[in-house]
NUSE-921193 format. One line per field, with one value per residue (C-alpha): residue number from 1; residue in three letters; z, y, x negated. Coordinates in steps of 0.25 Angstrom, whole numbers, plus 2048, in hexadecimal, padded with zeros to 3 digits. Example, Ala and Ser with C-alpha at 12.3 -4.5 7.8 and 13.67 -1.06 7.14 Angstrom:
<rs>
pos: 1|2
code: ALA|SER
Z: 81F|81D
Y: 7EE|7FC
X: 7CF|7C9
</rs>
This chain:
<rs>
pos: 1|2|3|4|5|6|7|8|9|10|11|12|13|14|15|16|17|18|19|20|21|22|23|24|25|26|27|28|29|30|31|32|33|34|35|36|37|38|39|40|41|42|43|44|45|46|47|48|49|50|51|52|53|54|55|56|57|58|59|60|61|62|63|64|65|66|67|68|69|70|71|72|73|74|75|76|77|78|79|80|81|82|83|84|85|86|87|88|89|90|91|92|93|94|95|96|97|98|99|100|101|102|103|104|105|106|107|108|109|110|111|112|113|114|115|116|117|118|119|120|121|122|123|124|125|126|127|128|129|130|131|132|133|134|135|136|137|138|139|140|141|142|143|144|145|146|147|148|149|150|151|152|153|154|155|156|157|158|159|160|161|162|163|164|165|166|167|168|169|170|171|172|173|174|175|176|177|178|179|180|181|182|183|184|185|186|187|188
code: MET|LYS|ALA|ARG|LYS|ASN|PRO|THR|LEU|LYS|GLN|LEU|VAL|ARG|ARG|LEU|ARG|ARG|PRO|PRO|ASP|SER|PRO|PHE|ASP|GLU|ARG|PHE|LYS|VAL|ASP|PRO|TYR|TRP|VAL|LEU|ARG|LEU|GLN|LYS|HIS|PRO|HIS|SER|TYR|ALA|LYS|ARG|ALA|PHE|ARG|ASP|LYS|LEU|PRO|ILE|ILE|ARG|GLU|HIS|THR|ALA|SER|SER|ASP|LEU|GLY|GLU|TYR|ALA|CYS|ASP|ALA|GLY|GLU|LEU|LEU|LEU|PRO|ALA|GLY|SER|THR|TRP|THR|GLU|ILE|GLU|VAL|GLU|VAL|ARG|PRO|GLU|LEU|SER|GLU|ALA|ALA|ILE|LEU|THR|LEU|LYS|PRO|ARG|ASP|ALA|GLU|TYR|THR|VAL|TRP|ASP|HIS|ASP|VAL|ARG|ARG|PHE|GLY|VAL|ARG|VAL|ARG|LYS|SER|GLY|HIS|MET|SER|TYR|VAL|VAL|ASN|TYR|ARG|ILE|ARG|TYR|GLN|LYS|LYS|LEU|HIS|LYS|HIS|THR|ILE|GLY|GLY|VAL|THR|GLU|PHE|SER|LEU|GLU|GLN|ALA|ARG|GLU|VAL|ALA|ARG|ASP|ILE|ARG|ARG|GLU|ALA|ARG|ARG|GLY|ASN|ASP|PRO|ILE|GLN|GLN|MET|ARG|GLU|GLN|ALA|LYS|GLY|LEU
Z: 7B5|7A5|7A2|79E|795|79F|7AD|7BA|7C4|7CD|7C2|7BF|7CE|7CD|7C2|7C7|7D4|7CB|7CA|7BC|7B2|7AB|7AE|7A3|7AC|7AD|7BC|7BD|7B9|7C1|7CE|7D7|7DF|7D1|7CE|7DA|7D8|7C9|7CF|7D8|7E6|7EF|7F2|800|7FA|7EE|7F6|7FD|7F0|7EF|7E4|7E2|7DD|7CF|7CD|7C6|7BB|7B7|7AA|7AA|79F|7A1|79E|795|79B|7A0|793|78E|79C|7A7|7B5|7BA|7C8|7CC|7C7|7BB|7AF|7A3|794|792|78E|793|79A|7A6|7AF|7BE|7C5|7D3|7DD|7EA|7F6|803|80D|819|825|82F|835|829|81F|824|824|815|812|809|807|7F9|7F2|7F9|807|809|814|817|81E|829|827|836|83A|831|82C|832|82B|828|820|818|814|808|812|817|825|82A|834|839|835|839|833|83B|83A|848|84A|843|83C|82D|82E|82C|836|834|840|83E|849|849|840|83D|846|852|853|84F|846|851|85A|84F|84C|85A|859|84D|853|85F|856|84E|85A|860|853|852|860|85A|862|85B|85F|85C|864|86F|86E|86E|87B|881|87E|884|890|892
Y: 830|832|82F|83C|83F|848|843|84B|847|842|839|833|830|829|821|81C|817|80E|7FF|7FD|7F9|7EF|7E7|7EF|7FB|803|804|7F5|7F7|804|803|7F9|7F8|7F5|7EB|7E3|7E4|7DE|7D2|7CF|7D5|7DA|7EA|7E7|7E2|7EB|7F8|7F6|7F7|802|80B|815|80A|804|7F6|7ED|7E6|7DA|7D2|7C2|7B9|7AA|7A3|797|78F|786|783|786|78B|794|797|7A5|7AA|7A7|799|79B|793|79B|79A|79C|7AA|7B0|7BD|7C2|7CF|7D0|7DE|7DF|7E9|7EE|7ED|7F3|7E8|7E5|7EC|7E3|7E4|7DC|7E5|7F2|7ED|7EB|7F9|801|810|816|822|827|825|81A|813|804|803|7F8|7EE|7ED|7FC|805|812|80C|80A|80B|818|815|823|825|825|817|81B|813|818|813|81D|81D|825|828|831|836|834|83F|845|844|847|83A|83A|834|830|829|820|81D|816|808|806|80C|804|7F5|7F4|7EF|7FB|805|7FF|7FF|80E|80F|808|811|81E|81A|816|823|82A|823|827|835|839|83E|833|83A|847|83D|837|845|849|83C|83F|84D|847|83E
X: 85E|85B|84D|844|838|833|837|834|82A|836|83B|82D|82B|839|835|828|830|83A|835|82F|839|830|823|81B|81D|810|812|810|802|7FE|807|803|810|817|80C|80F|81E|81C|814|821|81B|826|827|821|814|813|814|807|800|7F6|7FE|7F2|7E9|7EB|7ED|7E2|7E6|7DD|7DF|7DA|7D8|7DA|7CD|7CC|7C2|7CC|7D2|7E0|7E5|7DE|7E2|7E2|7DF|7EE|7ED|7F6|7F4|7F2|7EE|7DF|7DD|7E9|7E8|7F0|7EF|7EE|7F1|7EB|7F1|7EA|7F4|7F3|7F0|7F8|7F3|7EA|7DD|7D6|7DD|7D8|7CA|7CC|7D1|7C8|7C8|7CE|7CE|7D9|7DE|7E9|7F1|7F4|801|804|810|812|814|81B|812|806|7F9|7EA|7E7|7D9|7D2|7C9|7BD|7C0|7C5|7D2|7DC|7E9|7F5|804|80F|81B|827|82C|83B|844|839|835|826|81D|811|804|7FC|7EE|7EC|7DE|7D3|7D2|7C6|7CD|7D9|7DD|7E8|7F2|7ED|7F1|7FE|803|7FF|807|813|812|811|81D|826|823|827|834|838|836|829|81C|813|806|80B|80D|7FF|7F9|801|7FC|7EE|7EE|7F4|7E8
</rs>
């Protein structure tokens, strides 16, 4: 496709999805995913970056207290007075009981996804309330269903994972797991 002076919105989106052409591309400064990729992190790690939070850029100068050469935090030997830039990116933690306790509310609701059970995670609301959620698709249907399992204080992580596995297993069989739960509750 020929480059245009006034590209359509669809063309702009497609351009942003392309990998940057050079290390001087602006996306390496403002997009946390591409910052991590420039630092040679694999895609599996870089996709966990919070993309709505800008990276923090810090400039450091090597002190001349030690004479002609100085050491930085990474123990690299640098000429005194030289500067270097560090870019920090916030990354979603791997889901564990300890990681759940450290999650903080932000300006917008967000979800930290689990690596053991697909489409299962902890949703953190602006108010600070955290709950386990699972997304599932019933067999032969296109609609993605979202179900809240319960609060973090009500279930342990392993209990919530087991409930999520059961829900996803029933959905793969072609049954609506939430409808079955409602029918069982009425029968009691």
